[in-house]
Residue frames as a rotation matrix with the C-alpha (Angstrom) as fourth column:
UNK 1
-0.627 -0.264 0.733 14.56
-0.414 -0.683 -0.601 -0.12
0.659 -0.681 0.319 -38.41
UNK 2
-0.620 0.399 -0.676 13.24
0.709 0.655 -0.263 -1.49
0.338 -0.642 -0.688 -35.14
UNK 3
-0.876 0.417 0.243 10.03
-0.460 -0.873 -0.163 0.38
0.144 -0.255 0.956 -34.45
UNK 4
-0.614 0.761 -0.207 6.45
0.756 0.643 0.121 -0.18
0.225 -0.082 -0.971 -33.32
UNK 5
-0.714 0.506 0.484 3.25
-0.499 -0.853 0.155 1.76
0.491 -0.131 0.862 -32.94
UNK 6
-0.724 0.478 -0.498 0.51
0.660 0.690 -0.297 1.07
0.202 -0.543 -0.815 -30.46
UNK 7
-0.513 0.650 0.561 -2.93
-0.488 -0.758 0.433 2.41
0.706 -0.052 0.706 -29.71
UNK 8
-0.718 0.350 -0.602 -5.11
0.652 0.642 -0.404 1.85
0.244 -0.682 -0.689 -26.67
UNK 9
-0.569 0.603 0.559 -8.52
-0.473 -0.796 0.377 3.23
0.672 -0.050 0.738 -25.87
UNK 10
-0.612 0.441 -0.656 -10.45
0.748 0.590 -0.302 2.68
0.254 -0.676 -0.692 -22.66
UNK 11
0.526 0.838 0.148 -13.07
0.690 -0.522 0.502 4.68
0.498 -0.162 -0.852 -20.78
UNK 12
0.687 -0.318 -0.653 -10.16
0.488 -0.464 0.739 6.33
-0.539 -0.826 -0.164 -18.94
UNK 13
-0.080 -0.798 -0.598 -7.56
-0.266 -0.561 0.784 7.05
-0.961 0.221 -0.167 -21.62
UNK 14
0.952 0.149 0.267 -7.00
0.218 0.280 -0.935 7.22
-0.214 0.949 0.234 -25.36
UNK 15
0.275 -0.952 -0.134 -3.37
-0.263 -0.208 0.942 6.69
-0.925 -0.224 -0.308 -26.34
UNK 16
0.984 -0.168 0.064 -1.43
0.106 0.256 -0.961 6.80
0.145 0.952 0.270 -29.61
UNK 17
0.507 -0.857 0.086 2.26
-0.424 -0.161 0.891 5.94
-0.750 -0.489 -0.445 -29.47
UNK 18
0.910 -0.390 -0.145 5.15
0.061 0.469 -0.881 5.22
0.411 0.792 0.451 -31.81
UNK 19
0.610 -0.783 0.124 8.63
-0.301 -0.084 0.950 4.19
-0.733 -0.617 -0.287 -30.70
UNK 20
0.885 -0.427 -0.184 11.69
-0.121 0.170 -0.978 4.11
0.449 0.888 0.099 -32.96
UNK 21
0.848 -0.522 -0.094 14.68
0.323 0.368 0.872 2.38
-0.420 -0.770 0.480 -31.40
UNK 22
-0.054 -0.941 0.335 17.20
0.928 0.077 0.365 3.54
-0.369 0.331 0.869 -34.02
UNK 23
-0.306 -0.007 0.952 15.92
0.628 -0.753 0.196 6.99
0.716 0.658 0.235 -34.86
UNK 24
-0.218 0.163 -0.962 16.05
0.932 -0.257 -0.255 9.47
-0.289 -0.953 -0.096 -31.95
UNK 25
-0.846 -0.282 0.452 15.44
0.456 -0.823 0.339 12.48
0.277 0.493 0.825 -34.19
UNK 26
-0.309 0.815 0.490 11.81
-0.338 -0.575 0.745 13.02
0.889 0.065 0.453 -33.16
UNK 27
-0.728 0.213 -0.652 10.55
0.672 0.412 -0.615 13.14
0.137 -0.886 -0.443 -29.58
UNK 28
-0.631 0.628 0.454 7.04
-0.432 -0.772 0.467 14.58
0.644 0.099 0.759 -29.30
UNK 29
-0.683 0.335 -0.649 5.08
0.658 0.669 -0.347 13.99
0.317 -0.663 -0.678 -26.12
UNK 30
-0.640 0.569 0.516 1.71
-0.573 -0.801 0.172 15.38
0.512 -0.185 0.839 -25.07
UNK 31
-0.654 0.367 -0.661 0.01
0.549 0.832 -0.083 13.69
0.520 -0.417 -0.745 -22.12
UNK 32
0.361 0.764 0.535 -1.63
0.088 -0.599 0.796 16.70
0.928 -0.240 -0.284 -20.48
UNK 33
0.927 -0.195 -0.320 0.67
0.336 0.054 0.940 16.18
-0.167 -0.979 0.115 -17.48
UNK 34
0.830 -0.556 0.049 3.54
-0.427 -0.689 -0.586 18.63
0.360 0.465 -0.809 -17.90
UNK 35
0.176 -0.811 0.559 6.01
-0.904 0.092 0.417 17.07
-0.390 -0.578 -0.717 -15.50
UNK 36
0.360 0.032 0.932 5.37
0.079 0.995 -0.064 13.61
-0.929 0.097 0.356 -16.94
UNK 37
0.986 -0.041 0.163 6.00
0.157 -0.125 -0.980 14.96
0.061 0.991 -0.117 -20.47
UNK 38
0.531 -0.830 0.172 9.31
-0.823 -0.553 -0.129 16.35
0.202 -0.073 -0.977 -19.20
UNK 39
0.068 -0.490 0.869 10.27
-0.629 0.655 0.418 12.97
-0.774 -0.575 -0.264 -17.68
UNK 40
0.632 0.217 0.744 9.35
0.339 0.786 -0.517 10.99
-0.697 0.579 0.423 -20.81
UNK 41
0.932 -0.363 -0.011 11.35
-0.197 -0.480 -0.855 13.38
0.305 0.799 -0.519 -22.94
UNK 42
0.211 -0.885 0.414 14.36
-0.966 -0.124 0.227 12.88
-0.150 -0.448 -0.881 -20.63
UNK 43
0.239 -0.029 0.971 13.88
-0.175 0.982 0.073 9.10
-0.955 -0.188 0.230 -20.86
UNK 44
0.872 0.183 0.453 13.72
0.378 0.337 -0.862 9.17
-0.311 0.923 0.225 -24.67
UNK 45
0.800 -0.600 -0.008 16.60
-0.500 -0.659 -0.562 11.61
0.332 0.454 -0.827 -25.19
UNK 46
0.008 -0.836 0.548 18.93
-0.958 0.151 0.244 9.71
-0.287 -0.527 -0.800 -22.86
UNK 47
0.221 0.143 0.965 17.71
-0.034 0.990 -0.139 6.40
-0.975 -0.002 0.224 -24.24
UNK 48
-0.682 -0.499 -0.535 18.53
-0.467 -0.267 0.843 7.64
-0.563 0.825 -0.051 -27.76
UNK 49
-0.630 0.568 0.529 15.12
0.725 0.675 0.137 6.51
-0.280 0.470 -0.837 -29.03
UNK 50
-0.854 0.475 0.212 12.43
-0.261 -0.744 0.615 8.27
0.450 0.470 0.759 -31.00
UNK 51
-0.677 0.669 -0.308 9.12
0.698 0.451 -0.556 8.59
-0.233 -0.591 -0.772 -29.18
UNK 52
-0.758 0.589 0.280 5.82
-0.355 -0.733 0.581 10.07
0.547 0.341 0.764 -30.30
UNK 53
-0.689 0.496 -0.528 3.09
0.713 0.596 -0.370 9.92
0.131 -0.632 -0.764 -27.65
UNK 54
-0.648 0.597 0.473 -0.32
-0.490 -0.802 0.341 11.50
0.583 -0.011 0.812 -27.34
UNK 55
-0.734 0.430 -0.525 -2.59
0.652 0.664 -0.367 10.77
0.191 -0.611 -0.768 -24.39
UNK 56
-0.351 0.732 0.584 -6.11
-0.534 -0.669 0.517 12.03
0.769 -0.130 0.626 -23.76
UNK 57
-0.664 0.006 -0.748 -6.80
0.489 0.761 -0.428 10.98
0.566 -0.649 -0.508 -20.20
UNK 58
0.434 0.898 -0.065 -9.33
0.547 -0.206 0.811 11.58
0.716 -0.388 -0.581 -17.45
UNK 59
-0.600 -0.799 0.036 -7.26
0.509 -0.417 -0.753 14.34
0.617 -0.434 0.657 -15.85
UNK 60
-0.067 0.652 0.756 -10.40
-0.536 -0.663 0.524 15.78
0.842 -0.369 0.394 -14.26
UNK 61
0.896 0.269 -0.352 -10.02
0.107 0.640 0.761 12.84
0.430 -0.720 0.545 -11.83
UNK 62
0.574 -0.818 -0.015 -6.23
-0.346 -0.260 0.902 12.76
-0.742 -0.513 -0.432 -11.46
UNK 63
0.220 -0.579 -0.785 -3.15
-0.975 -0.126 -0.181 11.76
0.005 0.806 -0.593 -13.44
UNK 64
-0.115 -0.311 0.943 -3.06
-0.525 0.825 0.208 8.09
-0.844 -0.471 -0.258 -12.38
UNK 65
0.576 0.421 0.701 -4.67
0.270 0.711 -0.649 6.50
-0.772 0.563 0.295 -15.43
UNK 66
0.927 -0.266 -0.263 -2.73
-0.366 -0.503 -0.783 8.71
0.076 0.822 -0.564 -17.85
UNK 67
0.085 -0.981 0.176 0.64
-0.994 -0.071 0.086 7.78
-0.071 -0.182 -0.981 -16.33
UNK 68
-0.166 -0.129 0.978 -0.01
-0.364 0.929 0.061 4.08
-0.916 -0.346 -0.201 -15.78
UNK 69
0.712 0.524 0.467 -1.62
0.221 0.464 -0.858 3.52
-0.666 0.714 0.214 -19.18
UNK 70
0.741 -0.546 -0.390 1.23
-0.659 -0.484 -0.575 5.33
0.125 0.684 -0.719 -20.92
UNK 71
-0.223 -0.839 0.496 3.62
-0.879 0.394 0.270 2.90
-0.422 -0.376 -0.825 -19.21
UNK 72
0.169 0.393 0.904 1.55
0.016 0.916 -0.401 -0.04
-0.985 0.083 0.149 -20.43
UNK 73
0.957 0.284 0.064 1.49
0.078 -0.039 -0.996 1.13
-0.281 0.958 -0.059 -24.05
UNK 74
0.470 -0.860 -0.199 5.16
-0.876 -0.427 -0.226 2.16
0.109 0.281 -0.954 -24.09
UNK 75
-0.209 -0.547 0.810 6.23
-0.645 0.700 0.306 -1.18
-0.735 -0.458 -0.499 -22.62
UNK 76
0.443 0.465 0.767 4.25
0.239 0.763 -0.601 -3.14
-0.864 0.450 0.227 -25.20
UNK 77
0.976 -0.076 -0.203 5.67
-0.216 -0.402 -0.890 -1.04
-0.014 0.912 -0.409 -28.05
UNK 78
0.118 -0.990 0.079 9.27
-0.984 -0.105 0.145 -1.51
-0.136 -0.095 -0.986 -26.89
UNK 79
-0.130 -0.110 0.985 8.69
-0.265 0.962 0.072 -5.25
-0.955 -0.252 -0.154 -26.60
UNK 80
0.756 0.489 0.434 7.24
0.289 0.346 -0.893 -5.38
-0.587 0.800 0.120 -30.11
UNK 81
0.822 -0.471 -0.320 10.02
-0.565 -0.610 -0.555 -3.23
0.066 0.637 -0.768 -31.58
UNK 82
-0.069 -0.900 0.430 12.65
-0.864 0.270 0.426 -5.59
-0.500 -0.342 -0.796 -30.17
UNK 83
0.337 0.273 -0.901 11.17
-0.830 0.537 -0.148 -8.45
0.444 0.798 0.408 -32.18
UNK 84
0.773 -0.044 -0.632 13.02
0.118 0.990 0.076 -11.75
0.623 -0.133 0.771 -31.70
UNK 85
0.895 -0.399 0.197 15.72
-0.372 -0.429 0.823 -9.97
-0.245 -0.810 -0.532 -29.63
UNK 86
0.693 -0.683 0.231 18.52
0.720 0.665 -0.198 -11.53
-0.019 0.304 0.953 -31.66
UNK 87
0.011 -0.872 0.489 21.88
0.731 -0.327 -0.599 -9.85
0.682 0.364 0.634 -31.16
UNK 88
0.588 0.215 0.780 20.82
-0.225 -0.883 0.413 -7.47
0.777 -0.418 -0.471 -28.37
UNK 89
-0.522 -0.824 0.220 23.17
-0.378 -0.008 -0.926 -6.98
0.765 -0.566 -0.307 -25.44
UNK 90
0.043 0.748 -0.663 20.15
0.451 0.578 0.680 -7.66
0.891 -0.328 -0.313 -23.18
UNK 91
0.286 0.005 -0.958 21.52
0.954 -0.098 0.284 -6.11
-0.093 -0.995 -0.033 -19.97
UNK 92
-0.092 -0.356 0.930 21.93
0.381 -0.875 -0.297 -2.44
0.920 0.327 0.217 -19.17
UNK 93
0.392 0.201 -0.898 22.58
0.917 -0.163 0.364 -0.27
-0.074 -0.966 -0.248 -16.14
UNK 94
-0.126 -0.419 0.899 23.24
0.449 -0.832 -0.325 3.37
0.885 0.363 0.293 -15.40
UNK 95
-0.091 0.037 -0.995 23.99
0.911 -0.401 -0.098 5.68
-0.403 -0.915 0.003 -12.51
UNK 96
0.002 0.114 0.993 22.76
0.635 -0.768 0.087 9.22
0.773 0.631 -0.074 -13.12
UNK 97
-0.530 -0.187 -0.827 23.76
0.785 -0.478 -0.395 12.12
-0.322 -0.858 0.400 -10.87
UNK 98
0.094 0.541 0.836 21.48
0.596 -0.703 0.388 15.13
0.798 0.462 -0.388 -10.78
UNK 99
0.164 -0.185 0.969 22.93
-0.555 -0.829 -0.065 17.80
0.816 -0.527 -0.238 -8.51
UNK 100
-0.325 -0.317 0.891 22.60
-0.946 0.112 -0.305 16.39
-0.003 -0.942 -0.336 -4.96
UNK 101
0.523 0.694 0.495 20.79
-0.644 0.702 -0.303 13.24
-0.558 -0.161 0.814 -6.13
UNK 102
-0.695 -0.640 -0.328 22.08
-0.707 0.527 0.472 9.93
-0.129 0.559 -0.819 -7.44
UNK 103
0.439 0.882 0.173 19.70
-0.752 0.466 -0.466 7.60
-0.492 0.074 0.867 -9.26
UNK 104
-0.730 -0.677 0.097 20.30
-0.556 0.670 0.492 4.10
-0.398 0.305 -0.865 -10.57
UNK 105
0.539 0.842 -0.023 18.56
-0.730 0.453 -0.511 1.70
-0.420 0.292 0.859 -12.94
UNK 106
-0.745 -0.666 0.036 19.53
-0.562 0.656 0.503 -1.79
-0.359 0.355 -0.863 -14.06
UNK 107
0.361 0.933 -0.007 17.52
-0.762 0.290 -0.579 -3.97
-0.538 0.215 0.815 -16.39
UNK 108
-0.793 -0.442 0.419 17.46
-0.152 0.810 0.567 -7.31
-0.590 0.386 -0.709 -18.14
UNK 109
-0.075 0.747 -0.660 15.39
-0.997 -0.077 0.026 -7.81
-0.031 0.660 0.750 -21.28
UNK 110
-0.836 -0.379 0.398 14.62
-0.475 0.861 -0.179 -11.30
-0.275 -0.339 -0.900 -20.05
UNK 111
-0.426 0.790 -0.441 10.97
-0.246 0.368 0.897 -11.92
0.871 0.491 0.038 -20.87
UNK 112
-0.133 0.333 -0.933 10.48
0.868 0.494 0.053 -12.29
0.479 -0.803 -0.355 -17.10
UNK 113
0.062 0.195 0.979 8.85
0.007 -0.981 0.195 -9.09
0.998 -0.005 -0.062 -15.85
UNK 114
0.276 -0.020 -0.961 9.80
0.947 0.175 0.269 -7.89
0.163 -0.984 0.067 -12.39
UNK 115
0.274 -0.229 0.934 10.25
-0.004 -0.971 -0.237 -4.57
0.962 0.061 -0.267 -10.62
UNK 116
0.153 -0.266 -0.952 12.31
0.988 0.037 0.148 -3.75
-0.004 -0.963 0.269 -7.57
UNK 117
0.194 0.042 0.980 11.88
0.334 -0.942 -0.026 -0.06
0.922 0.332 -0.197 -6.71
UNK 118
0.052 -0.214 -0.975 13.51
0.987 -0.138 0.083 1.95
-0.153 -0.967 0.204 -3.94
UNK 119
-0.758 -0.283 0.588 12.65
0.399 -0.914 0.075 5.64
0.516 0.292 0.805 -3.73
UNK 120
0.021 0.749 -0.663 10.79
0.963 -0.193 -0.188 7.96
-0.269 -0.634 -0.725 -1.42
UNK 121
-0.501 -0.082 0.862 9.50
0.519 -0.825 0.223 11.39
0.692 0.559 0.456 -2.36
UNK 122
-0.732 0.165 -0.661 8.78
0.580 -0.360 -0.731 14.00
-0.358 -0.918 0.168 0.29
UNK 123
-0.676 0.512 -0.530 6.79
-0.600 -0.800 -0.009 16.15
-0.428 0.312 0.848 -2.13
UNK 124
-0.230 0.680 0.696 3.43
0.145 0.732 -0.666 14.58
-0.962 -0.052 -0.266 -3.01
UNK 125
0.589 0.466 0.660 2.94
0.714 0.081 -0.695 16.27
-0.377 0.881 -0.285 -6.37
UNK 126
-0.614 -0.685 -0.393 4.78
0.259 -0.644 0.720 18.26
-0.746 0.340 0.572 -9.01
UNK 127
-0.772 0.512 -0.376 2.20
-0.619 -0.474 0.626 20.21
0.143 0.716 0.683 -10.97
UNK 128
0.322 0.938 0.133 -0.59
-0.945 0.326 -0.013 17.75
-0.055 -0.121 0.991 -11.71
UNK 129
0.101 -0.397 -0.912 1.77
-0.291 0.865 -0.409 14.76
0.951 0.306 -0.028 -11.42
UNK 130
0.839 0.180 0.513 1.40
-0.543 0.229 0.808 12.65
0.029 -0.957 0.290 -8.27
UNK 131
-0.039 -0.994 -0.099 4.90
-0.980 0.057 -0.191 11.50
0.195 0.089 -0.977 -7.31
UNK 132
-0.119 0.032 0.992 3.67
-0.496 0.864 -0.087 8.09
-0.860 -0.503 -0.087 -6.13
UNK 133
0.852 0.522 -0.031 2.98
-0.255 0.363 -0.897 7.41
-0.457 0.772 0.442 -9.82
UNK 134
0.070 -0.899 -0.433 6.69
-0.997 -0.052 -0.055 7.07
0.027 0.436 -0.900 -10.59
UNK 135
-0.684 -0.310 0.660 6.61
-0.444 0.895 -0.040 3.51
-0.579 -0.320 -0.750 -9.25
UNK 136
0.280 0.875 0.395 3.32
-0.021 0.417 -0.909 2.83
-0.960 0.246 0.135 -11.06
UNK 137
0.712 -0.084 -0.697 4.86
-0.688 -0.286 -0.667 3.91
-0.144 0.954 -0.261 -14.37
UNK 138
-0.349 -0.931 -0.105 8.02
-0.937 0.347 0.040 1.86
-0.001 0.112 -0.994 -13.85
UNK 139
-0.473 0.251 0.845 5.92
-0.203 0.902 -0.381 -1.21
-0.857 -0.351 -0.376 -12.96
UNK 140
0.621 0.784 0.009 3.60
-0.128 0.113 -0.985 -0.81
-0.773 0.611 0.170 -15.96
UNK 141
0.473 -0.527 -0.706 6.55
-0.880 -0.254 -0.401 -0.32
0.032 0.811 -0.584 -18.31
UNK 142
-0.548 -0.790 0.275 8.59
-0.808 0.585 0.067 -3.25
-0.214 -0.186 -0.959 -16.95
UNK 143
-0.320 0.471 0.822 5.73
-0.097 0.847 -0.523 -5.74
-0.942 -0.247 -0.226 -16.92
UNK 144
0.743 0.669 -0.028 4.52
-0.069 0.035 -0.997 -4.87
-0.666 0.743 0.072 -20.41
UNK 145
0.408 -0.697 -0.590 8.01
-0.904 -0.222 -0.364 -4.70
0.123 0.682 -0.721 -21.92
UNK 146
0.944 -0.047 -0.327 8.87
0.069 0.996 0.056 -8.07
0.323 -0.076 0.943 -20.37
UNK 147
0.021 -0.988 0.155 11.91
-0.072 -0.156 -0.985 -6.80
0.997 0.010 -0.075 -18.52
UNK 148
0.425 -0.093 -0.900 13.39
0.894 0.201 0.401 -7.25
0.143 -0.975 0.169 -15.07
UNK 149
0.148 -0.280 0.948 13.94
0.181 -0.935 -0.304 -3.73
0.972 0.217 -0.087 -13.73
UNK 150
0.179 -0.177 -0.968 15.67
0.982 -0.028 0.187 -2.48
-0.060 -0.984 0.169 -10.61
UNK 151
0.096 -0.083 0.992 15.39
0.316 -0.942 -0.110 1.25
0.944 0.324 -0.064 -9.92
UNK 152
0.338 -0.086 -0.937 16.77
0.940 0.075 0.332 3.04
0.042 -0.993 0.106 -6.90
UNK 153
0.654 -0.234 0.719 17.40
-0.188 -0.971 -0.144 6.50
0.732 -0.041 -0.680 -5.49
UNK 154
-0.005 -0.736 -0.677 20.68
0.705 0.478 -0.524 6.14
0.709 -0.480 0.516 -3.62
UNK 155
-0.299 0.004 -0.954 20.37
0.811 -0.525 -0.257 9.59
-0.502 -0.851 0.154 -2.05
UNK 156
-0.664 0.082 0.743 19.00
0.467 -0.730 0.499 13.04
0.583 0.678 0.447 -2.68
UNK 157
-0.749 0.399 -0.528 16.73
0.344 -0.448 -0.826 15.77
-0.566 -0.800 0.198 -1.38
UNK 158
-0.520 0.538 -0.663 14.92
-0.687 -0.725 -0.050 17.47
-0.508 0.429 0.747 -4.24
UNK 159
0.075 0.661 0.746 11.95
0.008 0.748 -0.664 15.46
-0.997 0.056 0.051 -5.51
UNK 160
0.848 0.196 -0.492 12.24
-0.446 -0.237 -0.863 16.76
-0.286 0.951 -0.113 -9.08
UNK 161
-0.017 -0.953 -0.302 15.90
-0.996 0.044 -0.081 15.76
0.090 0.300 -0.950 -9.19
UNK 162
-0.473 -0.138 0.870 15.19
-0.460 0.881 -0.110 12.30
-0.752 -0.452 -0.480 -7.77
UNK 163
0.454 0.756 0.472 12.52
0.073 0.496 -0.865 11.48
-0.888 0.427 0.170 -10.32
UNK 164
0.802 -0.182 -0.569 14.45
-0.593 -0.359 -0.721 12.92
-0.073 0.916 -0.395 -13.24
UNK 165
-0.289 -0.949 0.126 17.56
-0.934 0.309 0.182 10.94
-0.211 -0.065 -0.975 -12.28
UNK 166
-0.270 0.259 0.928 15.47
-0.113 0.948 -0.297 7.73
-0.956 -0.185 -0.227 -12.35
UNK 167
0.781 0.621 0.066 13.90
0.015 0.087 -0.996 8.43
-0.624 0.779 0.058 -15.75
UNK 168
0.511 -0.681 -0.524 17.28
-0.856 -0.350 -0.381 9.32
0.076 0.644 -0.761 -17.26
UNK 169
-0.465 -0.685 0.561 18.87
-0.741 0.648 0.177 6.22
-0.485 -0.333 -0.809 -15.72
UNK 170
0.185 0.623 0.760 16.07
0.064 0.764 -0.642 4.08
-0.981 0.168 0.102 -17.17
UNK 171
0.919 0.168 -0.358 16.63
-0.309 -0.260 -0.915 5.55
-0.246 0.951 -0.187 -20.62
UNK 172
0.140 -0.962 -0.234 20.40
-0.987 -0.118 -0.108 5.08
0.076 0.247 -0.966 -20.49
UNK 173
-0.431 -0.239 0.870 20.09
-0.471 0.882 0.009 1.50
-0.770 -0.406 -0.493 -19.20
UNK 174
0.546 0.711 0.444 17.60
0.088 0.478 -0.874 0.69
-0.833 0.516 0.198 -21.96
UNK 175
0.736 -0.329 -0.592 19.89
-0.676 -0.415 -0.609 2.19
-0.045 0.848 -0.528 -24.61
UNK 176
-0.348 -0.921 0.177 22.66
-0.917 0.374 0.139 -0.13
-0.195 -0.114 -0.974 -23.48
UNK 177
-0.337 0.253 0.907 20.45
-0.215 0.917 -0.336 -3.23
-0.916 -0.309 -0.255 -23.32
UNK 178
0.676 0.710 0.198 18.81
0.049 0.224 -0.973 -2.84
-0.735 0.668 0.117 -26.75
UNK 179
0.193 -0.694 -0.693 22.12
-0.894 -0.416 0.168 -2.24
-0.405 0.587 -0.701 -28.54
UNK 180
0.995 0.101 -0.010 22.89
-0.093 0.870 -0.484 -4.88
-0.040 0.482 0.875 -31.14
UNK 181
0.155 -0.975 0.160 26.31
-0.688 0.010 0.725 -6.48
-0.709 -0.223 -0.669 -30.72
UNK 182
0.459 0.044 -0.887 27.54
-0.838 0.352 -0.416 -8.16
0.294 0.935 0.199 -33.93
UNK 183
-0.634 -0.761 -0.137 29.51
-0.645 0.618 -0.450 -10.63
0.428 -0.197 -0.882 -31.79
UNK 184
-0.483 0.553 0.679 26.29
-0.477 0.484 -0.734 -12.09
-0.735 -0.678 0.030 -30.34
UNK 185
-0.870 0.227 -0.438 24.92
-0.287 0.491 0.823 -14.95
0.402 0.841 -0.362 -32.41
UNK 186
-0.233 0.871 -0.432 21.20
0.589 0.480 0.650 -15.48
0.774 -0.103 -0.625 -31.96
UNK 187
0.679 0.507 0.531 19.87
-0.140 -0.621 0.771 -14.40
0.721 -0.598 -0.351 -28.58
UNK 188
-0.367 -0.853 0.372 22.06
-0.489 -0.163 -0.857 -13.62
0.791 -0.497 -0.357 -25.59
UNK 189
0.319 0.541 0.778 20.76
-0.943 0.259 0.207 -16.51
-0.089 -0.801 0.593 -23.49
UNK 190
-0.771 -0.590 0.240 21.96
-0.588 0.804 0.087 -19.97
-0.245 -0.074 -0.967 -22.52
UNK 191
-0.144 0.819 0.555 18.37
-0.001 0.561 -0.828 -21.12
-0.990 -0.120 -0.080 -23.15
UNK 192
-0.857 -0.207 0.472 18.56
0.460 0.104 0.882 -20.02
-0.232 0.973 0.006 -26.78
UNK 193
-0.146 0.888 0.436 15.31
0.695 -0.222 0.684 -18.09
0.704 0.402 -0.585 -26.34
UNK 194
-0.946 0.090 -0.311 14.11
0.171 -0.674 -0.719 -14.86
-0.274 -0.733 0.622 -24.78
UNK 195
-0.305 0.916 0.261 10.32
0.949 0.270 0.161 -14.74
0.077 0.297 -0.952 -24.69
């Protein structure tokens, strides 16, 4: 089974994480940031992956370090769980409607990290989650997973719906990209290598 665990401890956060790419049966998330927990659960459920995550962060300051560092650790764990990337489809994309909102994510497990992000949020915070941190999480995840990621809100009004559509789209796109296709020999690259 493709899986990985990762730990990270700094003066700002202490993180323990396990990701299981073929076993979605357990999703347990506790970051101390309720809305972020909700988004990570949506990501994992729609990505059909198992995710166990515990973060003790400096929430007395704000939620920035908790959210960004979780993205770093999750990205590294996904990259490790994918191993040599043999047989994976590599590309994935998804449109996700959420009431009045339409979100989109497309990714390439390329080994070349990049983020293109389009989304504006009129509401500055949802609970103790600062909405500007959505982009920070997506960047941290993409760069540490080694993926090219494009994420976009095509339209919408409600901030909760916009962010949830993006996290679900990311999960669904990842589920497609990490799928193993028995018709792919080696890695899905003309170079013969995905770093």
